[in-house]
FIDRENSE-264042 format. One record per residue (C-alpha): residue in three letters; y, z, x. Coordinates in steps of 0.5 Angstrom, whole numbers, plus 500, padded with zeros to 3 digits. Layout:
AlaYZX ...
END
This chain:
Unk500500500 Unk505502506 Unk504494508 Unk506492502 Unk512496502 Unk514493509 Unk512486506 Unk517486500 Unk523490505 Unk525483508 Unk525486516 Unk529492514 Unk523497514 Unk518497520 Unk511501520 Unk508504526 Unk501507525 Unk500513530 Unk493517532 Unk495523535 Unk491526540 Unk490533540 Unk496537544 Unk500530545 Unk507528545 Unk505524539 Unk502530536 Unk508534537 Unk512528533 Unk507529527 Unk508537527 Unk516536527 Unk515532520 Unk510538517 Unk503534518 Unk498539521 Unk494535526 Unk490540530 Unk488544525 Unk483539524 Unk481539531 Unk477545534 Unk478549540 Unk474543544 Unk478537542 Unk473535537 Unk474533530 Unk472537525 Unk466533521 Unk460538520 Unk458538513 Unk461544510 Unk456549508 Unk459555504 Unk456562507 Unk460567502 Unk463566495 Unk466571491 Unk471570485 Unk472576481 Unk471573474 Unk467578470 Unk469585474 Unk469588481 Unk463585484 Unk460592486 Unk454589488 Unk458585493 Unk463590495 Unk464597497 Unk470601495 Unk473607497 Unk480611495 Unk484616497 Unk490620494 Unk491617487 Unk490610490 Unk486605485 Unk483598484 Unk483595478 Unk480589475 Unk484585471 Unk481580466 Unk486575464 Unk487574471 Unk480575474 Unk483579480 Unk482586483 Unk489589483 Unk490594489 Unk495599488 Unk497606492 Unk501612489 Unk508615493 Unk503620496 Unk502619504 Unk495617506 Unk494614499 Unk489608500 Unk484603498 Unk479599502 Unk475594500 Unk469591504 Unk463586503 Unk456590504 Unk454585508 Unk457581514 Unk459574515 Unk453570518 Unk456566524 Unk453560527 Unk454559534 Unk458553536 Unk461552530 Unk468554527 Unk468558521 Unk473558516 Unk475564511 Unk480563505 Unk483568501 Unk487567495 Unk492573495 Unk498575492 Unk502580496 Unk509582493 Unk515584496 Unk514589502 Unk514596500 Unk517601505 Unk511605508 Unk506601504 Unk501597509 Unk497591507 Unk491588511 Unk486583510 Unk481579514 Unk474579517 Unk474586521 Unk471593520 Unk477598523 Unk474597530 Unk473589531 Unk475583528 Unk482580526 Unk487580520 Unk493578516 Unk498584515 Unk504586511 Unk507592514 Unk512594509 Unk518591513 Unk523585513 Unk526582519 Unk533581520 Unk533575516 Unk531579510 Unk524575510 Unk517580510 Unk516582517 Unk508579517 Unk504580523 Unk497577525 Unk493582529 Unk486582533 Unk483588534 Unk477590539 Unk473595542 Unk469591547 Unk472595552 Unk469602549 Unk476604546 Unk480600541 Unk484595543 Unk490592539 Unk494585539 Unk499585534 Unk504579534 Unk509579529 Unk512573525 Unk518572529 Unk513571535 Unk508566532 Unk507560535 Unk506555529 Unk510554523 Unk513561521 Unk514558514 Unk521561514 Unk525555511 Unk526553519 Unk519551521 Unk517543522 Unk514544515 Unk521546512 Unk517551507 Unk518558506 Unk512563504 Unk514566497 Unk511573497 Unk511574490 Unk507567489 Unk499566489 Unk498564496 Unk492560500 Unk491563506 Unk486561511 Unk483563518 Unk479559523 Unk475563528 Unk470562533 Unk466567537 Unk463565544 Unk467571546 Unk473567549 Unk474563542 Unk480561538 Unk482565532 Unk487560527 Unk492563521 Unk494558516 Unk497558509 Unk495552505 Unk501548502 Unk502541499 Unk494540500 Unk495541508 Unk494547513 Unk501550515 Unk498553521 Unk502559523 Unk499562529 Unk493561534 Unk490567538 Unk487563544 Unk483568548 Unk480563553 Unk483564560 Unk487570558 Unk483576555 Unk478579560 Unk474582555 Unk471578549 Unk476578543 Unk471582539 Unk465586540 Unk461581535 Unk462576530 Unk458579525 Unk463582521 Unk465584513 Unk470581510 Unk476587508 Unk482588505 Unk486595505 Unk493597502 Unk495604505 Unk501608504 
END
């Protein structure tokens, strides 16, 4: 169809087709127009073409799925199934230490050599001072998660963070990267996509990960049918120990005052 536009433009329109190599200048040009090219390339420069295999799927259409999820609450916090919306609403009270944790009873299967993907449908709401929200693949000691710390940055945007935690050293080590320091699209209106992440709206937030001990972990928002990569942890040639003690981890969600 683009060729047809060129044909009727009378020489006033030129079509240039580019096939960007990963991490090339051409890819940088594509990113400037909001196209996420490298999200379709794994950390070894290979196009992601493997057959899609769903390892875990949960919709909360009929309840809290207590056969799939463990749940703990403290100090008046609650997790309520909302029938009309098909979701679990996790809330805390104003009491310090009020907390909800929901975690899958089973860990997620990991296949060596593949990059796994998690996709969450979440509505974070506006940050509330003192209230921290987390979701990702972690058990409290190892893994990774997206975090709303309950604060705003200097521009009035939620000061989100992406976090790696590991006990490979024998003690808990945390690497926390705030929104201002993300190496991708910060989704603050000034990034390559021009989009601003709306904390009041339903969002699809995706996390690609591979282990190897030195693999990559990428966080993305799915907007307009494309993954908008916000940050990538590259652990090879940087960390001295594996980024996680194990890749076999549960899905976990937390909210805490």
